[in-house]
C-alpha positions as CSV (number, residue, x, y, z in Angstrom):
1,X,6.8,9.3,-5.0
2,X,5.0,9.3,-2.1
3,X,4.6,12.1,-0.3
4,X,5.3,10.3,3.3
5,X,9.0,9.6,1.8
6,X,11.0,12.5,3.2
7,X,13.8,13.2,0.7
8,X,16.2,14.8,3.5
9,X,16.7,10.9,5.2
10,X,16.7,8.8,1.8
11,X,20.4,8.0,0.5
12,X,20.6,9.7,-2.7
13,X,21.5,6.5,-4.2
14,X,17.9,5.2,-3.9
15,X,16.7,9.2,-4.7
16,X,18.0,8.2,-8.4
17,X,17.4,4.8,-8.5
18,X,15.3,4.7,-11.9
19,X,17.2,7.5,-13.3
20,X,20.3,5.3,-12.6
21,X,19.1,2.1,-14.5
22,X,17.3,4.5,-17.7
23,X,21.0,5.9,-17.7
24,X,22.6,2.8,-18.5
25,X,20.0,1.7,-21.0
26,X,20.7,5.4,-22.7
27,X,24.3,5.1,-22.6
28,X,23.8,1.4,-24.2
29,X,21.6,2.7,-27.0
30,X,24.5,5.6,-27.8
31,X,27.1,2.5,-27.9
32,X,24.8,1.2,-30.8
33,X,24.2,4.5,-32.4
34,X,27.7,5.7,-32.6
35,X,28.4,1.6,-33.9
36,X,26.4,2.5,-36.4
37,X,27.1,6.0,-37.7
38,X,30.6,4.4,-37.6
39,X,29.7,1.8,-40.1
40,X,27.1,3.7,-42.0
41,X,24.8,2.1,-41.4
42,X,22.7,4.8,-41.0
43,X,19.8,4.9,-44.6
44,X,16.6,7.1,-42.7
45,X,16.4,11.2,-43.6
46,X,14.9,13.7,-41.3
47,X,11.1,14.4,-42.4
48,X,7.7,15.8,-41.5
49,X,6.7,12.0,-40.8
50,X,8.8,10.8,-38.5
51,X,8.3,14.4,-36.6
52,X,5.0,13.0,-36.6
53,X,5.7,9.9,-35.0
54,X,7.5,11.1,-32.4
55,X,4.3,13.4,-31.5
56,X,1.7,10.3,-31.5
57,X,3.8,8.3,-29.5
58,X,4.5,11.1,-26.5
59,X,0.4,11.5,-26.9
60,X,-0.4,8.0,-26.3
61,X,1.9,7.8,-23.8
62,X,0.5,11.3,-22.1
63,X,-2.7,9.3,-22.5
64,X,-1.7,6.0,-20.7
65,X,0.2,7.7,-18.4
66,X,-2.8,10.3,-16.9
67,X,-5.4,7.0,-16.4
68,X,-2.8,5.0,-14.4
69,X,-1.7,8.7,-12.3
70,X,-5.2,8.6,-11.5
71,X,-5.3,5.2,-9.9
72,X,-2.1,6.2,-8.1
73,X,-3.8,9.3,-6.9
74,X,-7.1,7.0,-5.6
75,X,-4.3,4.5,-4.0
76,X,-2.7,7.0,-1.9
77,X,-5.9,8.1,-0.5
78,X,-6.4,4.1,0.4
79,X,-4.5,3.8,4.0
80,X,-6.4,7.2,5.1
81,X,-9.6,5.4,4.8
82,X,-8.5,2.1,6.4
83,X,-7.1,3.8,9.0
84,X,-10.1,6.1,10.0
85,X,-12.7,2.6,10.0
86,X,-9.7,0.9,12.1
87,X,-9.8,3.5,14.5
88,X,-13.7,3.5,14.5
89,X,-14.3,-0.2,15.5
90,X,-11.5,0.3,18.1
91,X,-13.0,3.2,19.6
92,X,-16.4,1.8,20.4
93,X,-14.9,-1.7,21.7
94,X,-12.8,-0.4,23.7
95,X,-15.5,2.3,25.1
96,X,-18.4,-0.7,25.0
97,X,-15.3,-2.1,27.2
98,X,-14.9,0.0,29.3
99,X,-18.9,0.5,30.0
100,X,-19.8,-2.9,30.1
101,X,-17.0,-5.0,32.2
102,X,-19.1,-8.1,31.0
103,X,-17.2,-7.8,27.6
104,X,-13.8,-8.1,26.3
105,X,-12.4,-5.7,23.4
106,X,-8.8,-7.9,23.4
107,X,-10.7,-10.6,20.2
108,X,-12.0,-7.1,18.3
109,X,-8.5,-6.0,18.8
110,X,-6.7,-8.6,17.9
111,X,-8.8,-9.2,14.8
112,X,-8.1,-5.4,14.2
113,X,-4.0,-6.2,14.1
114,X,-4.5,-9.4,12.2
115,X,-6.1,-7.5,9.5
116,X,-3.2,-4.9,9.1
117,X,-0.7,-7.6,9.5
118,X,-2.3,-9.6,6.9
119,X,-2.6,-6.5,3.9
120,X,1.1,-5.7,4.9
121,X,2.0,-9.7,4.0
122,X,-0.4,-9.8,0.9
123,X,1.6,-6.6,-0.3
124,X,5.0,-7.9,-0.1
125,X,6.3,-8.2,-3.3
126,X,9.7,-10.0,-2.4
127,X,8.3,-13.2,-3.3
128,X,5.5,-12.2,-6.1
129,X,2.9,-12.9,-3.2
130,X,-0.3,-10.3,-4.2
131,X,-3.3,-12.4,-2.6
132,X,-5.5,-10.1,-0.7
133,X,-7.6,-13.0,0.4
134,X,-6.2,-13.5,4.0
135,X,-7.0,-10.0,4.9
136,X,-10.1,-9.9,3.3
137,X,-10.7,-13.3,5.5
138,X,-9.7,-11.3,8.7
139,X,-12.2,-8.4,8.0
140,X,-15.0,-10.9,7.8
141,X,-14.1,-12.5,11.4
142,X,-15.5,-9.0,12.6
143,X,-18.6,-10.1,12.0
144,X,-18.1,-12.5,15.5
145,X,-16.9,-9.5,17.1
146,X,-19.8,-7.3,16.8
147,X,-22.3,-10.4,17.3
148,X,-20.4,-10.8,21.0
149,X,-20.9,-7.0,21.3
150,X,-24.5,-7.1,20.5
151,X,-25.3,-10.2,22.8
152,X,-23.4,-8.2,25.4
153,X,-25.9,-5.5,25.3
154,X,-24.7,-2.9,23.0
155,X,-27.5,-0.7,20.8
156,X,-28.1,-1.9,17.7
157,X,-27.3,1.8,16.1
158,X,-24.4,1.0,17.1
159,X,-23.7,-2.4,15.5
160,X,-25.3,-1.0,12.4
161,X,-22.1,1.8,12.8
162,X,-19.7,-1.0,13.1
163,X,-21.0,-2.8,9.9
164,X,-20.9,0.3,8.2
165,X,-16.9,0.6,8.8
166,X,-16.5,-3.4,7.9
167,X,-18.0,-2.6,4.3
168,X,-15.7,0.3,4.4
169,X,-12.6,-1.9,4.6
170,X,-13.8,-4.2,2.8
171,X,-14.2,-1.7,-0.1
172,X,-11.0,-0.3,0.4
173,X,-9.3,-4.2,0.5
174,X,-11.3,-5.0,-2.9
175,X,-9.9,-1.5,-4.5
176,X,-6.3,-2.5,-3.2
177,X,-6.5,-6.2,-4.9
178,X,-8.1,-5.0,-8.2
179,X,-5.4,-1.9,-8.4
180,X,-2.6,-4.7,-7.8
181,X,-4.1,-7.4,-10.0
182,X,-5.3,-5.6,-13.6
183,X,-4.0,-3.9,-15.7
184,X,-5.0,-0.8,-17.7
185,X,-6.3,-1.7,-21.2
186,X,-3.2,-4.3,-21.9
187,X,-3.7,-3.3,-25.4
188,X,-2.8,0.1,-25.0
189,X,0.3,-1.2,-23.3
190,X,1.8,-3.5,-26.1
191,X,0.9,-0.3,-28.2
192,X,2.6,1.9,-26.8
193,X,6.0,-0.6,-26.1
194,X,6.0,-1.2,-29.5
195,X,5.8,2.8,-30.6
196,X,8.4,3.1,-28.0
197,X,10.6,0.3,-29.7
198,X,9.6,1.7,-33.0
199,X,10.7,5.2,-32.4
200,X,14.3,4.3,-31.3
201,X,14.9,2.1,-33.6
202,X,14.2,4.6,-36.4
203,X,16.4,6.9,-34.3
204,X,19.3,4.5,-34.3
205,X,18.9,4.6,-38.3
206,X,18.3,8.2,-38.5
207,X,21.0,9.6,-41.2
208,X,23.3,12.3,-38.7
209,X,26.4,14.3,-38.8
210,X,27.8,12.1,-36.1
211,X,28.6,15.3,-34.0
212,X,27.7,15.7,-29.9
213,X,24.8,17.6,-30.2
214,X,23.2,14.6,-32.8
215,X,24.3,12.5,-29.8
216,X,22.8,14.5,-27.2
217,X,19.0,14.6,-29.1
218,X,19.5,11.3,-29.2
219,X,20.3,10.5,-25.7
220,X,17.3,13.0,-24.6
221,X,14.5,11.5,-26.5
222,X,15.7,8.1,-25.8
223,X,15.7,8.9,-22.0
224,X,12.1,10.6,-22.4
225,X,10.8,7.3,-23.6
226,X,12.3,4.7,-21.8
227,X,11.8,6.7,-18.6
228,X,8.2,6.7,-19.2
229,X,7.8,3.3,-19.8
230,X,9.3,2.3,-16.4
231,X,7.3,5.3,-14.9
232,X,4.2,3.5,-16.2
233,X,5.1,0.5,-14.5
234,X,5.7,1.6,-11.4
235,X,2.4,3.7,-11.2
236,X,0.3,1.0,-11.6
237,X,1.9,-1.1,-8.7
238,X,1.3,1.2,-6.2
239,X,2.1,-0.8,-3.0
240,X,5.5,-2.2,-3.9
241,X,6.4,-3.4,-0.6
242,X,9.5,-5.5,0.1
243,X,11.2,-3.5,-3.1
244,X,13.3,-0.7,-3.0
245,X,11.0,1.1,-4.9
246,X,10.2,5.3,-3.7
247,X,7.1,5.9,-5.5
248,X,5.0,2.8,-3.9
249,X,2.5,4.3,-1.2
250,X,3.1,4.2,2.0
251,X,1.2,2.0,4.8
252,X,3.0,4.4,7.3
253,X,-1.1,5.2,9.0
254,X,-1.3,1.4,8.9
255,X,2.1,0.8,10.7
256,X,0.7,3.4,13.2
257,X,-2.2,1.9,14.1
258,X,-0.5,-1.9,14.0
259,X,1.7,-1.1,16.7
260,X,-0.6,1.0,19.0
261,X,-3.2,-2.2,18.6
262,X,-0.3,-4.3,20.1
263,X,0.7,-2.0,22.7
264,X,-2.8,-2.5,23.8
265,X,-3.2,-5.9,23.9
266,X,0.0,-6.2,25.9
267,X,-1.6,-4.0,28.2
268,X,-4.4,-5.8,28.4
269,X,-5.2,-8.9,30.8
270,X,-5.3,-11.9,28.4
271,X,-8.3,-13.5,30.3
272,X,-10.6,-10.4,30.2
273,X,-11.4,-10.8,34.0
274,X,-13.8,-8.1,35.3
275,X,-13.8,-5.7,37.8
276,X,-16.6,-7.3,39.4
277,X,-13.9,-10.8,39.3
278,X,-11.7,-8.7,41.0
279,X,-14.1,-7.6,43.7
280,X,-15.2,-10.9,44.2
281,X,-11.7,-12.2,44.3
282,X,-11.2,-9.9,46.5
283,X,-13.8,-10.6,49.0
284,X,-13.1,-14.4,49.2
285,X,-9.7,-13.4,49.7
286,X,-11.1,-11.0,53.2
287,X,-13.7,-13.6,54.1
288,X,-11.7,-15.7,56.0
289,X,-9.5,-13.5,57.7
290,X,-12.6,-11.3,58.8
291,X,-14.6,-14.4,60.1
292,X,-11.6,-15.5,62.2
293,X,-10.9,-11.8,63.6
294,X,-15.1,-12.1,64.3
295,X,-14.9,-15.6,66.2
296,X,-12.8,-14.2,69.0
297,X,-15.5,-11.2,70.0
298,X,-18.4,-14.1,69.0
299,X,-17.2,-16.5,71.6
300,X,-16.4,-13.6,74.5
């Protein structure tokens, strides 16, 4: 589960969502096992080869789970890297706009806001959409913003730093795109799924006493294998937005940035008028009054 989720604020039903879904499957298998035992269809005897098969299945599942978990841990670091790069571009743009009244930071802020919005919409799994190309296209629009800053007089070393942050955004988005699209060694997935199915079938046909103890052992082993399969499928898609999963990587850092930029855009004048323009407008407004105030004195 993502570290950003607080268990105290999450309903118990959502916390145990995967548990309940697995338990339903285990209970159905237990009913099948009881029927097989009742009608005397069990013909396999427990031996060393059977325990070796279970140990091999556990080893292969552990190998696949460790590989998927490394990608999941990397996915948890990506939102923080994105936030750092976005904040750096935002700070440089707003600081340059404050020092250079002829430049407006609003186009840059709009692009940054569009990057986060496009990323969140691209990761929405409700309609099966996992295409990050709109977000990557938004990052490419920063090029024109940096060109405007350079023409407005931004020092070259600052522009180089901004382009480095743009490359950081691209790298993070391409990594998210790769994690969401690519499945780790599909052949290993097929091997694990067939092994789990084979182990469960062997357990179903294994001769037991029909006692509660044997039923509990069958349920525990089945629960372990089925839960592992569900867990691997969940960890392979760490950005499961729009679903009821609690195991998705939280984007609260990006959501906070989006809200802050939205408020800043609302406070910033749309026209981007400068202090000089405001001062010039004030001089024009007071000019005729001043002229009319001086005209009687000059006439006298």
